[in-house]
Each structure stands twice: as C-alpha cells, then as structure tokens.
N, C-alpha and C positions, 0 to 999 in steps of 0.2 A: 420368564424370558426364555425365550428357545435358543438352541446355539445355535451359531451361523451353519452355515450348510459350508462342505467341504470345497477348496478348490478344484481344478482338474488333477491342480498335481498330488494334490493331498490325497485327493482319491487314488492315485495311481501307486502312491508311496503303499497307501493301507493295504489297496490291494495285491502288491508285491510281498509284501509281510505276512498274508493272511494266507498268502498259497505256496509260503517260502520261497518263492522266486530272487530274492535279490542274491543270492549262491546261484543263479543259474544267468552264464553272461549273454547268451541269445539273444532268453527274452528282459533283462534287465534295458542291454541295448536296446532293442524293438521300443521298451515304451520309456526310454532314457528319448529317443529321436519324436516318438509322436507326444511327446509333453511338448514339444516348444514349438505344439500347432497354436498358431494367434489367431486361429478363427472360429474355435469353438464356440456355441451358444452359449449366455448366460442359461444357471440351471435355473429349471424354475420349481422343481423340489426338492429336498437334500439326498434323497436316492438317484437323480439325475445322472452327477457325475459317475457315482461310483459303479451305475450298469453302464457308462459309458467306458469306462473302463472293461469291466467285464464282458462287454461285448467286441472290442477290440482284441482283446487277447482271443476271445472265438475266432474273428475274424484272421487271427494269424495264423492260429492253427490251424484254422482251414485252408490256407490259402499254401502250407507250406505241407499239409499232410497230405489232405485229399487227391493234390493232381498225382503223387507220388502212391499212392494208395497198393496200388496194382504192382509197381516195384518192391515196395517195401515186403507183403505177403508173400512176392517171387519168392524172393531173398529167404525170409522165415520157415517158408516149405523146405527149400534147401536143404537150408542148416537143421531144418527140425529131423528129414528124413536121415539127414548122415550121423545125429543123434541117435535116432531110433535104430538104427544098423549099428552100430558099436553097444548101446546095450541090450540086445535084444544077443548080440552075439556072445555078451559075459553071461546072460540068463542063461541061453544054451549050452554052455561049458559047463557050468552048472558046479561050479568055483565053491568051495561051502563057507560062502558069508554068512558072517552072524542074521541073524534075523532081521535087526534092525536095517542092515545095509541093503537086505531083500527088499525090504520094506521101500526104501528110499529110491531105488532101483527101479522099484514098479512104480511112484511116483511121479519117476519123471518120464518113463515109456509112458506113461497117461498122457503128463505135458504134452509130450514132444508129437505123440502122436495127434494129440487134439490139433496144433498149431501145423499139422502135416496137412490136414483137412482147413483149412482157416483160407477162406477168398479175401478178407477183408482184415488189414492188420488191427490189435485194440482198438489204437487210438483212435479209429474210425468209430466208435458205439457211443461213446461218449460223446461227441461233436452230433451224432445224429439227434440227441435229445433239446443241446443248443442250438442247433443252427437255426435261424429264422427263414433260409432260401429252401428250397426244395427241389433246387439240382439235384442231380445222382450224379455215382461215380462215371455212370457209365453214360452220359450225358456228355462228358468231356472227350471222349471218343480219344483220336490217335493224337489232336493238339494240345493233352491235360500241360504236357509240361507247364505249355506256358499261358496255362489258366490261372496262375496262384493271384495275380494283381486284379483281374477278375473277379475270379470267387472272394476278394480282400476286401473291393471296392462293392459290390453288390451286399454282401454280409453288411458294411457298416452306415451304406446308405439305407438296408431297412430297419437297422438299429436306429440312427439318426428321426426314421419317420415315426418309430414307436416312442422313442424316448422325448422327443423335440417337438414331433408333432408335425416334421417337414425334415424330408431328404438330406435340405442342406448342400448340394452339388460341390458349392466353391469347398467345403470345410472336407466334403469327403475326400475332392483330389487333392489338397493340400495333406490331409493326414495317409494318401495312398502315396503319396511323392515321399513322404516323410518314414514311410513303411520300411520303403523298397530304395530307397534312395536314391533317386530319380526326380526328376524333374515335376513337381504337381501336376497333376492332371487337368485339364481345364475341364468347364462342369459338360458341354458339350460330350467330352471325351467318360467321363460320365453315367452320363446318361444313355447313351450308346451300348457301354455297360452293361446297364442295368436293364435294359430290352430284353425281352424274353425271347424276339425273332433272332436277337443277335446270337442267342445262346446256339442256336442251329448252324453258324460259323463256326464255332469251335470246333465241330465233328468232320 
C-alpha cells in the first residue's frame, strides 16, 4: 500500500523545515499567504506539491532579488571599496600583527576585492540554475522596480505548466494576489504578463 500524497499545506511545511525557513519571518509569512490558495489543482503524483512549493520559493526570490540586483550589487561594491581602503591602510602601515591576523587580513582583502568587481549579487547566481524563465536582468530596463509581480507570475505560470500540464491562469492569479497582498489577478492579466511581447514594454 502506497503512502498518501502530501497535501499542498503539508508540502509547504516540509519545504520550510527542509530549508530551515520557519525562523525567517518574511519567507514564512509568504508561504502562510500562498497556502491559502483555494484553486490549487489536484496533485497527479506525490512530487507535484513539493515541486510547486519549491517553484513558489524560486518565484518569490526572483521577484524580490532580480529587479533589485543592480542596486544590491552597487551597494556591496561601495561597501567593499571602503573595507578595502581600511584593510590596505592597516597592511601598508606594517603594524607588527601576529601571522594569524596578517593571514586573516589578507583573506578579507581578497574577499572584498572580489566583491568590488561583482556586477551581480551572490543571490543571483543560484537563481540562474533554477529559473524556468529566460528573462535577463538587462531585459528589465529602467522599470525593473515594478517587475516583481510580473516575474513571479511568469515563473509560477511556467511551473504550473511543467508540473500540472496546464498554465492554470486563475490559480496563478490567485497565488500572485496572495503573494503580494493585492487583489487576485485576472486570467487575462496573467496571460498578458506572460507574453514575450509584453517584456518589450518593461524596457
């Protein structure tokens, strides 16, 4: 006898505990909202809901990090330059530090020197491998601050099609409304956000 497939709520709880997220208020609040979705389609396999939970997490990260990536990286480069100046000044003064401290300062210098050259924040790199959409940061243009919901909708719609075989526009619209605490998006709005041609209007 096979074990019953997990419910959507069970899959979310398992995801939160597996990734140690119950202690992170923003992520937990996000999942508390989306788990109230009333239109999630029935699972066809035991992996459907766990895959959906994982995809929702990815979509939420994309929506929150992707549009702000230029600013995040810029702030870190400025901070790295300040730290580098301080570290190099200490090393230049040739203070008789213990060898362990010298080694620590050298490792810090290498770390901040790398950050000073980064054009994208570290959070972007893992998302490159799990995103279903082929949209690039550069495609967001100057309107990237308003692109969060659109990125979320696109990711979740692609996930729905891959997991359940259909885009389920009504479900995606409800999930987006719950995620961003707004009115549920209409199927027409969801379809518009998912169109390739609509991306041109973001620029």
